[in-house]
Structure formats: structure tokens, C-alpha cells
C-alpha positions in Angstrom: -89.1 -50.5 -84.4 -90.3 -47.2 -85.8 -90.4 -46.3 -89.4 -87.4 -44.0 -89.3 -85.6 -46.6 -87.4 -86.2 -49.1 -90.2 -85.0 -46.8 -92.4 -81.9 -46.2 -90.7 -81.1 -49.7 -90.2 -81.5 -50.6 -94.0 -79.6 -47.3 -95.1 -76.6 -48.5 -93.1 -74.4 -49.6 -96.0 -75.1 -46.3 -97.8 -74.3 -44.3 -94.5 -71.0 -46.4 -94.2 -70.1 -45.9 -97.9 -70.5 -42.1 -97.7 -68.2 -42.1 -94.4 -65.6 -44.1 -96.3 -65.7 -42.1 -99.5 -62.4 -40.5 -100.2 -64.0 -36.9 -100.2 -65.1 -37.5 -96.5 -62.0 -39.1 -95.6 -60.1 -36.4 -97.3 -61.9 -34.0 -94.9 -61.2 -36.2 -91.9 -57.5 -36.2 -92.9 -57.4 -32.7 -93.8 -56.2 -33.6 -97.3 -58.7 -32.3 -99.8 -57.5 -30.6 -103.1 -58.5 -26.8 -103.6 -60.3 -27.6 -106.8 -62.5 -30.5 -105.1 -63.3 -27.9 -102.2 -64.4 -25.2 -104.8 -66.3 -27.7 -106.8 -68.1 -29.0 -103.7 -69.1 -25.0 -102.4 -70.3 -24.1 -106.1 -72.7 -27.0 -106.2 -73.6 -27.4 -102.7 -74.8 -23.5 -102.5 -77.5 -24.1 -105.4 -78.4 -27.3 -103.5 -79.0 -25.8 -100.4 -81.2 -23.2 -102.1 -83.0 -26.2 -103.6 -83.3 -27.6 -100.0 -84.9 -24.3 -98.8 -87.7 -24.7 -101.7 -88.2 -28.2 -101.0 -88.9 -27.4 -97.2 -91.0 -24.6 -98.5 -92.7 -26.7 -100.8 -93.5 -29.2 -97.8 -94.4 -26.3 -95.7 -97.4 -25.5 -97.8 -98.8 -29.0 -96.8 -98.9 -28.3 -93.3 -101.9 -28.1 -91.3 -100.8 -26.7 -88.0 -98.5 -23.9 -86.9 -96.4 -26.4 -85.1 -95.6 -28.3 -88.3 -95.0 -24.9 -90.2 -92.4 -23.9 -87.5 -90.5 -27.0 -87.8 -89.8 -26.0 -91.4 -89.5 -22.5 -90.7 -86.7 -23.2 -88.1 -85.0 -25.7 -90.7 -85.2 -22.9 -93.2 -83.5 -20.2 -91.1 -80.8 -22.5 -90.1 -79.7 -23.1 -93.7 -80.1 -19.6 -94.5 -78.1 -18.3 -91.5 -76.1 -20.8 -90.1 -75.1 -23.3 -93.0 -73.0 -20.7 -94.6 -70.1 -21.5 -91.9 -69.0 -24.8 -93.3 -69.0 -23.3 -96.7 -66.7 -20.6 -95.6 -64.5 -22.9 -93.7 -63.8 -24.6 -97.0 -63.4 -21.4 -99.0 -60.7 -19.9 -96.5 -58.7 -23.3 -97.0 -58.9 -23.0 -100.7 -58.2 -19.1 -100.4 -61.1 -18.1 -102.5 -64.1 -15.8 -101.6 -67.3 -17.5 -100.8 -69.7 -14.8 -102.9 -67.5 -15.6 -105.9 -68.6 -19.4 -105.9 -72.2 -18.7 -106.2 -74.6 -18.7 -109.4 -72.8 -21.6 -111.2 -74.3 -24.1 -113.4 -75.0 -27.5 -111.8 -73.1 -30.5 -112.5 -75.2 -33.7 -113.5 -75.4 -35.3 -110.1 -76.5 -31.9 -108.3 -78.9 -31.3 -111.0 -80.7 -34.7 -110.8 -80.6 -34.6 -106.8 -82.2 -31.2 -106.9 -84.7 -32.1 -109.4 -85.6 -35.4 -107.3 -86.1 -33.3 -104.2 -88.3 -30.7 -105.9 -90.3 -33.0 -107.7 -91.2 -35.2 -104.7 -91.8 -32.2 -102.3 -93.9 -30.2 -104.9 -96.4 -33.1 -106.1 -96.1 -35.7 -103.2 -97.5 -35.7 -99.7 -96.0 -34.2 -96.6 -94.7 -37.6 -95.4 -92.8 -38.2 -98.9 -91.5 -34.5 -98.8 -90.0 -35.0 -95.5 -88.5 -38.5 -96.4 -86.9 -37.1 -99.6 -85.1 -34.4 -97.5 -83.8 -36.5 -94.5 -80.9 -38.3 -95.8 -78.8 -34.8 -96.2 -78.9 -33.8 -92.5 -78.9 -37.5 -91.2 -75.8 -38.6 -93.3 -73.9 -35.3 -92.6 -74.2 -35.8 -88.8 -73.2 -39.3 -88.9 -70.0 -38.5 -90.7 -69.5 -35.7 -88.6 -69.8 -37.4 -85.3 -67.9 -40.2 -86.6 -64.8 -38.0 -87.8 -64.8 -36.4 -84.2 -64.7 -39.6 -82.5 -62.2 -41.6 -84.8 -59.9 -38.6 -85.9 -60.2 -36.5 -82.7 -59.5 -33.0 -84.7 -58.6 -30.0 -82.7 -59.1 -26.5 -83.8 -55.5 -26.7 -85.8 -57.3 -29.1 -88.1 -58.0 -27.2 -91.4 -61.5 -28.5 -91.5 -62.1 -28.5 -87.8 -64.9 -25.9 -88.4 -66.7 -28.1 -91.1 -66.2 -31.0 -89.0 -67.5 -29.8 -85.6 -70.3 -27.9 -87.1 -72.0 -31.1 -88.6 -70.6 -33.5 -85.9 -70.7 -31.7 -82.6 -74.0 -30.1 -82.5 -77.3 -31.6 -81.2 -79.8 -32.0 -83.9 -83.1 -31.1 -82.7 -84.4 -30.1 -86.0 -83.6 -33.5 -87.5 -85.1 -35.4 -84.5 -88.4 -33.3 -85.0 -88.6 -34.2 -88.5 -88.1 -37.9 -87.6 -90.8 -38.1 -85.0 -93.3 -36.5 -87.8 -92.2 -38.9 -90.2 -93.0 -41.7 -87.9 -96.3 -40.3 -87.1 -97.2 -39.8 -90.8 -96.0 -43.6 -91.6 -98.5 -44.6 -89.0 -101.3 -42.9 -90.8 -100.0 -43.6 -94.4 -101.1 -46.2 -96.8 -99.0 -49.2 -97.8 -98.3 -47.3 -101.0 -97.6 -43.9 -99.6 -95.2 -45.8 -96.9 -93.4 -47.7 -99.9 -93.1 -44.2 -101.6 -91.6 -42.7 -98.7 -89.2 -45.5 -98.4 -88.1 -45.1 -102.0 -87.7 -41.4 -102.0 -85.3 -41.7 -99.1 -83.2 -44.1 -100.3 -82.7 -42.5 -103.5 -81.7 -39.4 -101.6 -79.3 -41.5 -99.8 -77.8 -42.4 -103.0 -77.6 -39.1 -104.0 -75.9 -38.1 -101.0 -72.9 -40.6 -101.9 -72.9 -39.4 -105.7 -72.9 -35.7 -104.5 -69.3 -36.6 -102.7 -68.1 -38.4 -105.6 -69.4 -35.4 -107.8 -66.9 -33.2 -105.9 -64.0 -35.6 -105.5 -64.1 -36.2 -109.5 -64.9 -32.6 -110.4 -67.8 -33.9 -112.2 -69.1 -31.7 -115.1 -71.3 -31.8 -118.2 -69.5 -33.2 -121.3 -68.1 -30.7 -123.6 -69.4 -30.8 -127.1 -67.5 -28.8 -129.9 -69.6 -25.9 -131.1 -72.1 -26.3 -128.4 -73.1 -23.1 -126.1 -75.9 -24.7 -124.3 -75.8 -24.8 -120.6 -77.9 -27.1 -118.4 -81.0 -25.6 -116.5 -80.4 -25.2 -112.7 -83.6 -27.0 -112.0 -87.1 -27.9 -113.2 
């Protein structure tokens, strides 16, 4: 069993929990509140900006153009394609996508972003890949499973979101998994453990991100305080 296969096997309970989360089940059933959709898009817009930065930090650690192109392709996908599921949510919530950009981060999004940026900036290439893998992997999993179990058609309010993540092939993710396996074979036991720890913490953050959107998580309000949280480190 490869390193990535072992990670996926051990992460099955978190993947299952993400699928069963009421936010994802609401997407599957076409029953998500307008405020939850808006909160999700506000936070995910900033998260994806940080994911681009995470991949840019990782690209700086690459030694070959083939490795660089892998990250370049992924960055281009986020910039040019991953706006489509956001627009689906915005259309259903009847809001303008551009009006949901530039908002302060909720605690979970703040912590998740800092986790990714710190690891990708200070860690090895293998650690930088590991910290960013749960996001595409979990979204592919929940999208595929919704398509299989709910069989939504184009009349479903979230059909575009579901099909975007569940119906496409994922060559970008598979390329990263192959690279992760190669790097794990070359890594010390300490580095491999770091890769594993960072991966699982990101998995937990993925679940927490859905929970953040569902519960409309925000920072506590303090009377007389006008201090806003930083976007990232």
C-alpha cells in the first residue's frame, strides 16, 4: 500500500463525517439556507486565495519544470474554474458573487489558512503537498457520492456545484498523489510523520469548514471593541 493509499484508508472516518455533515447533506438535498451559502462563499473565496499562495510557496521548492507545471496547472484551475461552484451558490442565494469578496475570516477559516501557509512556507515539498491534499480529495469524494446516491438532475438547485466536484476527472489531484508517494519514499521517518500529521489536521479543518458555514461561525462580539481579526499571517 502506498503512502497516499494509507493516508486515505486512515482518513476514512473523517471523509465519511464530512459527507454526513448537515451542510453537505443540505447541498445533496437542495436544502441550504441563504445565509449559510453566503457565509460559505465569503470564507471560501479567501480560503482559495490562500490555497493559491500555498501552492505558490510549494512551487518555489520545486526542482524541475515538470513539478512546477503541476502546481501551475492547479493554480490556474483555482483562478479560472473554481469560481463556477461559488457562482452556483450565489445564484441560489440571489446575491452578486463580487459582493461577497474581501470579508474578514471566521475563526475556523483563519486557523485553516494559517495552518496551510505556515506549513507550505516553512516545510518541505512533501509537507506542502500533504497539507493541501484533503481539500480536493474530500470535495471529489462528497461530489461523487452525492451523484451516486442522490442522482441529481440539472433541475437540482446545486447541480452545478455537485457536478463540478463530482463528475470531472481529477488528473491534477492524482498527479499530486503520485508525487507525494515518491517524496514519501525518499523522506525520513520524521518528515513522513509530519506529512501525515499535516494531512490529518487539514482533514479535520475541512470538516470544521463545513461546520463553520452551517453554524454561521463568527468571532465573538465584544462591546466597545472595533478590532477585526487579521486575514492571515
